[in-house]
N, C-alpha and C positions, 0 to 999 in steps of 0.2 A: 504494500500500500504506500509506504513512504517513498519507494523508488518511483512509483507511477506519478505521485504528486510532484516530486522533484522534476521528473521528465516533462510533465505538463507545464510546470512553471518555467523551466528552461526554454521550452518551445514557444511559450507566450512571449517571453522577453526577447528571444531571437527574432520572432516574427515582428514585434514592434520596432526592433532595431532596424530591420530591413525596410519596414515601411517608412521610417523616418529618414533613412539614408537614400531612398529612391530619387528625390529631387536632385541630389548632388551627383547622381550618375547620368545626368543628361549628356547626350553626345551632340557635337556640332553638326550643322546641316552640311551635306556634301556640296550643295550648290544653292544659288539664290532661288531657283524654281521650287526646291523643297521648302525653303524658308518661307517663301511667299504663300505656298499652299498651306502652310501651318499658321499663316497670319503674322509672320515675323518679318519686319523690315527695319533698317537702321539698327542692326545688331551691334552693340558696343563690344569692345575687346574684353570687358570684364564679364560678359555673359558666357555661360557654359555652351551656348549655341554658336558662338563666334568661330568662324573658320577663316584663317588668314588668307587662304586662296580665294575667298569670295570678297576680299577687301582690295579693290582695284587700285585705289590711290594711296593705300597704306596709311590712312589717317586714323585707324583704330575703329572704324565703323564699317561693317560688312553689309552687303545688300542694301545700299543706300537707295532711298526712294526715287531720286532723280537719275540714278545710274541706269543707262540703257540695258545693262546686263541683268538688272533686276526687274525689268518690265515684263509682265506676263506674256507668254507666247500666245500665238493665235489659238483660238479654241478655249482660252481661259474664260472664267466667268466674267460677265459684263460688270462694269462699275456700277456702284449704287445709284439709283435714280435721284434726280434733283428733287429738293423739297417742294412741297405744294406752295402755290402763290400765297404770299402773306405770312409764311412761316419763316422766322428769322433763325438762322443757325449761326453759331459762332465757333470758330476753331479755337482750340486751347492756346493760350499765350505761350506756354512752354511745351513743345512737342516731346522733348526728352528731358527728364529731370537730371540735373547735374549729380555726379557721384562725389560725395564728400562735400566739404566746404560748409558755408553757413546755411541756415534755414532760408528757403526762398519763399515760403508761404504757399507753395504749391501742394495741394493735397495729393498724397500718393496712395494708391491702392496697394495693400500688401496682402500676400497670401501666407497665412499662418498655419497652413496644413501641416508642414513639417514640424513646427513647434508643438502643435496639438498632438501629433502622433508620438513625438518624443516624450512629452509630458504624460501621455497616457501610458507609455511604456514604463516610465518611472513609477507611476502610481500602481500599475500592475505588479511591478517588481517589489514595491514596498508592501503591498497587500499580501503577496505570496510569501515574502520574508516574514511578515508578522504572523501569518497563518502557520508557517513552519515553526517559528519560535513558540507559539502558544501550544501547538500540538506536542512539541518536544518537551516542554515543561509539564504538560498534562500527563505524559507517559512516565516522567521521572518522579512525579509526586505520589 
């Protein structure tokens, strides 16, 4: 019984570790067509999706939006339709938020999935450890 509980605990902790590590295992796109198909343009060098061979002018940004190599090929989906008359749309003032530096006041959407998975793994490990200690003390008493 003790070995099966330990095995289940170990499997749960290992599973949570793999889930939390999966965003860090992202591979770069092979070319700009793949990046555009995934909805990625203007990929900075700090991104795990950055591929130096896709950066034509070596400025640290791959698959730039105005780059002819990153323009979708024929047969690609059509661009989004124009807004209805009377509807005012405004482009964001900052297309790409700067990395580091001072706060710019631009709201950034963050994906906390990895942190949530890692926190869940720690909670599961703590609960499993606590259960192990309580059971062990119960058998010794």
